[in-house]
C-alpha positions as CSV (number, residue, x, y, z in Angstrom):
1,M,13.0,30.9,40.5
2,A,15.8,33.2,39.3
3,D,15.2,34.8,35.9
4,T,17.8,33.8,33.3
5,P,19.1,36.3,30.7
6,G,17.6,35.9,27.3
7,P,18.9,36.9,23.9
8,P,19.7,40.6,23.4
9,V,16.5,42.6,22.6
10,A,16.5,45.0,19.6
11,R,16.4,48.7,20.6
12,R,13.2,50.5,19.8
13,D,15.1,53.5,18.4
14,G,16.7,51.4,15.7
15,R,20.2,51.8,17.0
16,P,22.4,48.7,17.4
17,T,22.2,46.9,20.7
18,D,25.2,46.7,23.0
19,F,25.7,43.0,22.0
20,E,25.7,44.0,18.3
21,L,28.3,46.6,19.0
22,V,30.5,44.2,21.0
23,Q,30.3,41.7,18.1
24,R,31.4,44.5,15.7
25,L,34.1,45.5,18.1
26,A,35.4,41.9,18.1
27,Q,35.9,42.3,14.3
28,G,37.9,45.5,14.8
29,D,35.2,48.1,14.3
30,R,36.5,51.3,15.9
31,T,33.1,53.0,15.4
32,A,31.4,50.4,17.5
33,F,34.0,51.0,20.3
34,G,33.2,54.7,20.1
35,E,29.5,54.1,20.4
36,L,30.0,51.9,23.5
37,Y,32.2,54.6,25.1
38,D,29.5,57.3,24.3
39,R,26.9,55.1,26.1
40,Y,28.9,54.0,29.1
41,G,31.8,56.4,29.5
42,T,30.0,58.8,31.8
43,P,28.4,56.2,34.2
44,A,31.7,54.3,34.2
45,Y,33.6,57.5,35.3
46,S,30.9,58.3,37.9
47,L,31.3,54.9,39.4
48,A,35.1,55.1,39.4
49,R,35.1,58.6,40.9
50,R,32.8,57.5,43.8
51,I,35.3,54.7,44.6
52,C,38.6,56.4,43.9
53,V,37.6,60.0,44.8
54,D,40.7,61.2,43.0
55,P,39.5,62.3,39.5
56,E,42.8,61.5,37.7
57,L,42.8,58.0,39.3
58,A,39.2,57.5,38.2
59,E,40.0,58.5,34.7
60,D,42.9,56.0,34.6
61,V,40.5,53.3,35.8
62,V,38.0,54.0,33.1
63,Q,40.7,54.0,30.4
64,E,42.0,50.7,31.6
65,A,38.5,49.2,31.7
66,F,37.7,50.3,28.1
67,L,41.2,49.2,27.0
68,A,40.5,45.8,28.4
69,L,37.2,45.8,26.4
70,W,39.0,46.8,23.2
71,R,41.6,44.1,23.6
72,H,39.3,41.3,24.8
73,P,35.7,42.0,23.7
74,A,34.9,38.3,23.7
75,R,35.2,38.2,27.5
76,F,31.7,39.7,27.6
77,D,29.2,36.8,27.8
78,P,25.6,37.9,27.1
79,A,24.4,34.7,28.7
80,R,25.5,35.9,32.1
81,G,23.9,39.3,32.0
82,S,23.8,42.7,30.3
83,F,26.8,44.5,28.9
84,G,26.2,47.4,31.2
85,T,26.4,45.2,34.3
86,W,29.5,43.5,33.0
87,L,31.3,46.7,32.2
88,M,30.3,48.4,35.6
89,T,31.5,45.3,37.4
90,L,34.8,45.5,35.5
91,V,35.2,49.2,36.4
92,H,34.3,48.5,40.0
93,H,37.0,45.8,40.4
94,R,39.6,47.9,38.7
95,A,38.7,50.9,40.9
96,V,39.0,48.9,44.1
97,D,42.4,47.5,42.9
98,A,43.6,51.0,42.1
99,V,42.7,52.3,45.5
100,R,44.4,49.4,47.2
101,K,47.5,50.0,45.2
102,E,47.6,53.7,46.0
103,N,47.2,53.0,49.7
104,T,50.0,50.4,49.6
105,Q,52.3,52.9,47.9
106,R,51.5,55.6,50.4
107,R,52.4,53.3,53.3
108,R,55.7,52.4,51.6
109,T,56.6,56.0,51.1
110,V,55.9,57.3,54.6
111,P,59.2,58.5,56.0
112,L,60.5,56.5,59.0
113,T,61.7,58.3,62.2
114,D,63.8,57.1,65.0
115,D,61.2,58.0,67.6
116,A,58.2,55.7,67.9
117,S,55.1,57.8,67.3
118,P,52.2,57.3,69.6
119,P,49.0,56.0,68.0
120,V,47.0,58.8,66.5
121,Q,43.5,59.5,67.7
122,G,41.0,57.3,65.9
123,S,43.5,54.5,65.0
124,D,41.4,51.9,66.9
125,H,38.4,53.0,65.0
126,D,40.2,52.7,61.7
127,A,41.3,49.2,62.6
128,L,37.8,48.3,63.5
129,V,36.5,49.7,60.2
130,S,39.1,47.7,58.3
131,V,37.9,44.5,60.0
132,V,34.3,45.2,59.4
133,S,35.0,46.1,55.7
134,A,36.8,42.7,55.3
135,E,33.8,40.9,56.8
136,V,31.4,42.8,54.5
137,R,33.4,41.9,51.4
138,A,33.5,38.3,52.5
139,A,29.7,38.4,53.0
140,L,29.2,39.9,49.6
141,H,30.9,36.9,48.0
142,T,28.3,34.6,49.5
143,L,25.5,36.3,47.5
144,P,24.3,34.9,44.2
145,E,25.8,36.8,41.2
146,E,22.6,38.7,40.3
147,Q,22.2,39.9,43.9
148,R,25.8,40.9,44.3
149,Q,25.6,43.0,41.1
150,V,22.7,45.1,42.3
151,I,24.3,45.6,45.7
152,A,27.6,46.6,44.2
153,L,26.0,49.2,41.9
154,A,23.5,50.6,44.4
155,Y,25.6,50.7,47.6
156,L,29.2,50.8,46.3
157,G,28.5,52.6,43.1
158,G,25.9,55.0,44.5
159,Y,23.3,54.4,41.8
160,T,19.6,54.6,42.4
161,Q,17.5,51.5,41.8
162,C,16.1,53.0,38.6
163,E,19.7,53.6,37.4
164,V,20.6,50.0,38.3
165,A,17.6,48.8,36.3
166,K,18.8,50.7,33.2
167,L,22.4,49.6,33.6
168,T,21.6,45.9,34.0
169,G,18.6,45.8,31.6
170,V,16.5,44.2,34.4
171,P,13.0,45.4,35.4
172,L,12.8,47.7,38.3
173,G,10.7,45.3,40.3
174,T,13.3,42.6,39.9
175,V,16.1,45.0,41.0
176,K,14.0,45.8,44.1
177,S,13.4,42.1,44.9
178,R,17.0,41.2,44.4
179,T,18.1,44.1,46.6
180,F,15.7,43.1,49.4
181,A,16.8,39.5,49.2
182,A,20.5,40.5,49.2
183,I,20.1,42.7,52.3
184,R,18.2,40.1,54.2
185,R,20.9,37.5,53.4
186,L,23.7,39.9,54.3
187,R,22.0,40.7,57.7
188,G,22.0,37.0,58.5
189,T,25.5,36.4,57.3
190,L,27.0,39.4,59.1
191,G,24.9,38.6,62.2
192,N,26.4,35.1,62.3
193,L,29.9,36.6,61.9
194,W,29.6,39.0,64.8
195,A,27.9,36.3,66.9
196,G,30.9,34.0,66.3
197,E,33.3,36.7,67.5
198,T,31.3,37.7,70.6
199,G,29.9,34.3,71.6
200,E,26.4,35.6,71.3
201,T,23.6,33.8,69.5
202,T,21.4,35.3,66.8
203,G,17.8,34.4,66.2
204,A,14.5,35.8,65.1
205,H,13.3,38.8,67.0
206,R,9.9,40.5,67.3
């Protein structure tokens, strides 16, 4: 049985919870926004930097994510998970979109020549990687939300399982079990995808 998010738990240090800060932010409290930024600005930038690589692009992504929070704080639903998970998911989506946009602009600005250039070494490999990446993204969407969150943070964001537990507010043991279940499910899904392409059959081994 999957665990369901409960009501926000009060912090032991007496400081307001993320949920309380979001509620204050919805009422226009700029101080609450600053506290949320102090808590999550650094991990948000770390995630964006891992995906974007370019530091300036990563900064833009974080600014856009927090701007979206400022404009629409009510979009955070505590019934669906912790604030940290919601914000990191928002940053991840915006970072991926930013990278795609940058790549599209680069392709459009590449100067055209009259002579057809021969394929560069490694172009076949790049094409294969693109196909595999698309299949992996499709497979990720088949996962339950809680499993997709830990995989996105751990493997796409580069966070350790302990860091994922802190960001999501989920016990470390639960993070480990969700990660194991997600990997097992991805192996089965991707195995079926490759089997469909090659005509091979997959089954239990050993």
